[in-house]
C-alpha positions in Angstrom: -5.4 -6.4 -17.7 -8.5 -3.6 -18.3 -9.0 -1.3 -15.0 -11.6 1.3 -14.4 -10.4 3.7 -11.7 -13.2 5.9 -10.0 -12.1 9.4 -8.9 -9.1 10.8 -10.3 -8.2 12.9 -7.0 -5.1 12.2 -5.0 -4.9 8.5 -4.6 -7.2 7.3 -7.7 -4.9 9.4 -9.9 -1.4 8.1 -8.7 -2.9 4.6 -8.7 -4.4 4.9 -12.3 -0.7 6.2 -14.0 0.8 3.6 -11.7 -1.2 1.0 -13.0 -1.2 2.1 -16.7 3.1 2.0 -16.3 2.7 -1.3 -15.3 1.2 -2.2 -19.0 -2.6 -2.5 -17.9 -5.2 -0.5 -19.6 -6.5 2.3 -17.3 -9.6 4.4 -18.2 -10.0 7.1 -15.3 -13.3 8.1 -14.5 -14.4 11.4 -12.8 -17.5 13.5 -12.7 -16.0 16.6 -12.3 -16.0 18.0 -16.6 -13.0 20.5 -15.6 -11.1 17.9 -14.4 -11.8 15.5 -17.5 -10.8 18.1 -20.0 -7.6 19.3 -18.0 -6.5 15.8 -17.7 -7.1 15.0 -21.6 -5.6 18.7 -22.3 -2.4 17.4 -20.7 -3.0 19.5 -17.1 -2.4 17.7 -14.0 -5.1 19.1 -11.0 -2.5 17.9 -8.1 1.0 18.6 -7.3 3.1 15.7 -7.2 6.6 15.3 -8.1 7.3 13.4 -11.6 3.4 12.5 -11.9 3.0 15.3 -15.5 5.4 13.0 -16.9 4.2 9.6 -16.0 0.7 10.4 -17.3 2.0 12.1 -20.5 4.1 9.0 -21.2 0.9 6.5 -20.6 -1.6 8.5 -22.1 0.9 8.8 -25.3 1.4 4.8 -25.4 -2.4 4.9 -25.2 -2.5 2.6 -21.9 -4.3 5.7 -19.9 -7.3 7.7 -20.6 -10.0 10.0 -18.7 -13.4 10.0 -19.4 -16.9 11.0 -17.6 -18.6 7.9 -18.8 -18.8 5.4 -16.2 -20.4 3.5 -17.9 -18.1 2.8 -21.0 -14.7 2.3 -18.3 -16.6 -0.2 -16.2 -18.4 -2.5 -18.8 -14.9 -3.2 -20.3 -13.0 -3.9 -17.1 -11.7 -6.8 -15.4 -11.4 -4.9 -12.2 -12.9 -1.5 -11.0 -11.4 0.5 -7.9 -12.8 2.8 -6.1 -11.1 6.0 -5.6 -13.2 8.9 -4.4 -12.9 10.6 -0.7 -13.8 9.7 2.5 -13.4 13.1 4.1 -14.6 13.7 8.4 -18.5 13.7 8.5 -19.0 17.2 10.5 -20.8 16.7 13.6 -18.9 13.5 14.6 -16.1 12.4 12.5 -17.0 9.3 11.1 -15.6 8.6 7.8 -18.2 10.1 5.1 -18.9 6.9 2.8 -21.8 8.5 0.6 -19.4 8.9 -2.4 -17.9 5.4 -1.9 -21.5 3.8 -1.6 -23.0 5.7 -4.9 -19.8 4.7 -6.4 -20.8 1.1 -5.7 -24.4 1.3 -6.7 -23.6 3.2 -10.3 -20.7 0.1 -10.7 -23.7 -2.0 -10.0 -26.1 -0.7 -12.7 -23.4 -1.1 -15.6 -20.6 -3.9 -15.0 -20.6 -6.8 -17.4 -19.1 -9.9 -16.9 -17.3 -11.3 -13.7 -15.9 -7.8 -12.2 -13.4 -7.2 -9.1 -14.7 -4.5 -7.6 -11.6 -3.3 -5.4 -11.8 -0.6 -2.3 -9.1 1.7 -2.7 -10.1 4.6 -0.4 -9.7 4.5 3.2 -12.5 3.2 4.6 -13.6 1.8 7.9 -13.8 -2.2 9.0 -17.3 -3.3 7.6 -17.6 -1.0 4.5 -16.4 -3.8 1.9 -19.7 -5.9 3.3 -21.7 -2.7 3.0 -20.7 -2.1 -0.9 -21.0 -5.8 -1.3 -24.5 -5.6 -0.2 -25.1 -2.5 -2.7 -24.4 -3.9 -5.5 -26.0 -7.7 -4.5 -29.4 -5.6 -4.1 -28.9 -3.4 -7.2 -28.0 -6.6 -9.1 -28.7 -9.6 -7.8 -27.7 -11.6 -11.0 -24.1 -10.0 -11.0 -20.8 -12.0 -10.9 -18.8 -10.0 -8.9 -15.9 -10.0 -5.9 -15.4 -6.8 -3.3 -11.9 -6.9 -2.3 -10.1 -4.2 0.2 -7.0 -2.7 -1.4 -5.7 0.2 0.9 -3.2 2.5 -0.8 0.1 3.9 1.7 1.2 6.6 -0.2 3.1 9.5 1.0 1.9 12.5 -0.7 5.5 14.1 -2.3 6.9 10.8 -3.1 3.8 8.7 -4.0 5.0 7.2 -7.3 7.9 5.6 -5.7 5.4 4.5 -3.2 3.4 2.5 -5.2 6.3 1.1 -7.6 8.2 0.5 -4.7 5.9 -0.6 -2.0 6.8 -1.8 1.8 4.1 -4.4 1.1 0.6 -4.5 -0.6 -2.7 -5.6 1.1 -5.4 -7.3 -0.4 -8.7 -8.4 1.5 -10.6 -10.9 0.0 -11.4 -14.6 0.4 -12.0 -15.4 -3.5 -10.0 -17.1 -5.1 -10.5 -15.7 -8.8 -10.0 -12.2 -7.1 -6.7 -13.1 -5.6 -5.7 -14.3 -8.9 -7.0 -11.0 -10.6 -5.0 -9.1 -7.7 -1.7 -10.9 -8.4 -2.3 -10.3 -12.2 -2.5 -6.5 -11.0 0.4 -6.5 -8.7 2.7 -9.0 -11.1 5.3 -6.6 -11.7 6.4 -5.7 -8.0 7.2 -9.4 -7.7 10.6 -8.8 -9.7 11.3 -6.4 -6.3 10.1 -9.6 -4.1 7.3 -7.0 -2.9 5.7 -8.9 0.4 1.4 -9.3 -0.8 -0.4 -9.7 1.6 -3.7 -11.4 1.8 -6.0 -11.1 4.7 -9.5 -11.3 5.1 -11.5 -7.9 4.0 -12.1 -6.7 7.4 -8.3 -7.1 8.4 -7.4 -5.1 5.3 -9.7 -2.2 6.1 -8.6 -2.3 9.4 -4.5 -2.4 8.9 -4.4 0.6 7.3 -6.4 2.5 9.6 -4.1 1.1 12.1 -0.9 1.8 10.1 -1.4 5.5 9.6 -2.9 6.0 13.6 0.5 4.2 14.7 2.7 6.7 12.9 0.9 9.8 13.9 1.2 8.7 17.6 5.0 8.4 16.9 4.7 12.1 15.6 2.9 13.0 18.7 5.0 11.0 20.8 8.3 13.0 19.7 6.4 16.2 19.9 5.7 15.7 23.6 9.0 14.5 24.2 10.3 18.1 22.5 8.2 20.2 25.0 10.0 18.2 28.0 13.3 18.7 26.0 12.9 22.4 26.2 11.7 22.9 29.2 14.8 20.7 30.7 17.5 22.0 28.5 17.9 18.8 26.2 18.3 18.4 22.7 15.4 16.7 21.0 16.8 15.4 17.7 19.2 13.8 20.1 16.6 12.0 21.6 15.1 11.5 18.5 18.3 9.9 17.3 19.2 7.6 20.2 15.8 6.4 20.3 15.2 5.5 16.7 19.0 3.6 16.4 17.0 1.0 18.5 15.5 -1.4 15.7 12.1 -2.1 17.5 11.6 1.4 17.1 13.1 2.8 13.8 14.0 6.6 13.5 11.3 7.6 11.1 8.1 9.8 12.1 10.7 10.8 14.9 10.8 14.7 13.9 9.7 17.2 16.0 7.4 19.7 14.5 4.4 22.0 14.6 1.9 18.8 14.5 0.8 16.7 11.9 -1.4 17.6 9.0 -2.9 16.5 5.5 -5.2 14.1 3.8 -4.7 10.9 6.1 -3.2 11.0 9.7 -6.4 13.6 11.0 -9.1 11.9 9.3 -7.8 8.8 9.8 -7.3 8.8 13.4 -10.7 10.4 14.1 -12.3 8.1 11.9 -10.8 5.0 14.2 -10.9 6.2 17.3 -15.3 6.5 16.5 -15.0 3.2 14.7 -13.7 1.9 17.7 -16.1 3.7 20.6 -18.9 2.0 17.8 -17.6 -1.3 18.6 -17.2 -0.2 22.6 -13.5 -0.7 22.7 -12.5 3.0 22.9 -8.6 3.8 21.7 -7.3 5.6 24.6 -3.9 6.4 22.8 -5.3 7.5 19.6 -7.9 9.5 21.3 -5.0 11.1 22.9 -3.0 11.4 20.5 -6.2 13.6 18.1 -6.1 15.6 21.1 -2.8 16.8 21.6 -2.1 17.2 17.8 -5.2 19.6 17.7 -3.6 21.8 20.6 -0.1 21.7 19.2 -0.5 23.4 15.9 -2.8 25.6 18.3 0.1 26.4 20.8 2.8 27.3 18.0 1.6 30.6 17.7 1.8 31.3 21.5 5.6 30.5 20.8 5.5 32.5 17.5 4.6 35.5 19.7 6.6 34.7 22.7 10.0 34.8 20.5 8.3 38.1 19.8 8.6 39.7 23.1 4.7 38.5 24.0 3.3 40.7 21.4 2.8 40.9 18.0 0.2 43.2 17.5 1.0 45.9 14.1 3.7 43.4 13.4 4.9 41.7 10.6 5.3 37.9 9.8 7.0 36.3 7.0 6.0 32.7 6.9 8.2 30.1 4.8 5.8 27.2 3.7 2.1 27.0 4.3 1.4 23.2 2.9 1.0 20.5 5.5 4.5 19.0 3.9 6.8 19.6 1.7 6.9 18.3 -2.3 2.4 18.7 -2.2 0.3 21.8 -3.0 -2.2 19.6 -0.6 -3.7 22.3 2.7 -5.6 19.8 4.2 -5.2 19.9 8.0 -1.7 21.8 7.7 -0.8 23.3 10.9 -0.7 27.3 9.1 -4.4 27.2 8.8 -4.3 27.0 13.0 -0.8 29.2 13.3 -1.7 32.1 10.4 -5.0 32.7 11.9 -3.9 33.1 15.3 -1.3 35.4 15.1 -3.6 37.3 12.6 -6.1 37.4 15.3 -3.6 38.8 18.1 -2.8 42.0 15.5 -0.6 40.8 13.3 0.2 41.5 9.4 0.8 38.1 7.7 2.9 37.7 4.5 3.4 34.1 3.0 5.6 32.2 0.7 5.2 28.3 -0.5 6.7 27.3 -4.0 3.4 24.7 -4.7 0.4 26.0 -2.5 -0.4 29.1 -2.9 -3.6 28.6 -5.1 -4.9 26.5 -2.5 -3.6 28.2 0.2 -5.2 31.6 -0.6 -8.8 29.5 -0.8 -8.4 28.8 2.9 -6.5 32.1 4.3 -8.3 35.2 4.2 -5.9 38.7 4.1 -2.2 37.0 4.1 -0.2 38.6 0.9 1.5 36.0 -0.6 4.9 36.4 -2.4 7.3 34.8 -4.8 10.1 33.7 -3.0 11.5 33.4 0.4 13.9 36.9 0.8 10.6 39.2 -0.9 9.1 37.3 2.1 11.5 38.2 4.7 11.7 42.0 3.7 10.9 44.5 6.2 9.2 41.5 8.2 9.4 41.5 12.1 9.8 37.7 12.7 10.2 34.8 10.3 8.7 31.8 11.1 9.6 28.6 9.1 6.5 25.6 9.2 7.3 23.7 6.5 10.3 22.3 5.6 10.7 23.0 1.6 14.1 21.8 0.5 14.6 25.4 -0.8 14.2 26.8 2.8 17.4 24.4 4.0 19.9 26.5 2.4 18.9 30.0 2.9 21.7 32.8 2.5 21.2 34.2 6.6 22.7 37.3 6.7 21.1 38.4 3.2 17.7 37.1 5.2 18.7 39.8 8.1 19.9 42.4 6.3 16.0 42.3 4.6 14.2 42.2 8.2 13.2 45.0 10.4 14.0 42.4 13.4 16.3 39.5 13.1 13.9 37.5 15.0 13.5 33.6 13.3 11.4 30.8 14.4 12.2 27.3 13.0 9.3 25.2 13.4 11.1 22.5 11.9 14.7 22.8 12.9 16.4 22.9 9.7 19.2 25.1 10.7 21.1 24.9 13.8 21.4 27.9 16.8 25.0 28.0 15.7 24.3 28.8 12.0 21.5 31.5 13.4 23.4 33.4 15.8 26.5 33.7 13.6 24.3 35.4 11.2 22.6 37.8 13.8 18.9 36.3 14.2 17.6 35.5 17.8 16.8 32.0 17.2 13.7 29.5 18.6 13.4 26.3 17.5 11.5 22.7 18.5 12.7 21.2 21.5 16.4 22.3 21.3 18.3 24.8 23.6 17.9 28.0 21.8 20.7 29.5 23.8 
């Protein structure tokens, strides 16, 4: 099939490259001339493992291309995906749908023949109805269907998630659109991937409900971690014991500094606003949002406490600033709350991240970024692990200690054990576990 992907951000670029790898002919459209030029010259504007090779292969084989010309791409397309940003709107937390609606109008103006218009962006319930209204108003004679097809991609594992998903959700009541979506995802039939067809509004809500539930699991185990610290229990063992219950499962039961990224903060907030608008408030999710915001701020206090209650004039070494490993995404990362709070308390901050430095430098002021974990620790009064990159999991602890001014380690991801840290001579603080 011929596919136009509007937007070459995280979702659009990964989805476009994967559809091309399925054998479809894909044109990705973006208004940003620099981004299109970068992509056409072989560069990748985001960090995602394996994406560079996937894009390169499909460009070389003629199935994937990039352009600023929306008209050219849409006119030739059987399916047009809207994969533009839906950031939280300033002031009220609702999803900003201006990019989605602008894309819908532009698509309507140029589409030719029966076209399936697919919202891939994460959008509130009812957005598809408005997209359909905009297209109908712009082109009363148009032959089209508007479909909801939310993405469930984890940054750092997005290609595998697209090609081997738990499920594909499609919201449509149009038979021709259903046939087209089946054809687009036909390669997944070999894996017996469940294709869940629903109404459009149900599909839109599934995405928000899924992310809210996962955010709730993270927040739950973080609060249990706080209780574990008070009563002398081990949150990792609690999580294991709870997660072995098949009704609950062990995923997303990992205590830490709070969730971040492009989805959970934005989607939980948007869902609560939608629920309030429809007079069906989601008290659980409202509390999740509040608790997670407070948790990020509390992590700076944890570091200060580990340093004897004062970091004024001290050097804090930070390992990992992105919201999770295997991405350069800094959106709502816990580091964006922790680092400024430490600086406000008088600390000098030095940091290392394997992929996030470029993005982090745009958002964090007066932080010295260095080229490796041992350079980062040199002369520091405390070492803080914020993001659990694999290369932080087997550091030479004695080497780290030998370079530091004070042997204090604050492990916000529970990468190490108390025994490992104390054997290397560290005063060790972790999350939800006895520290000695």
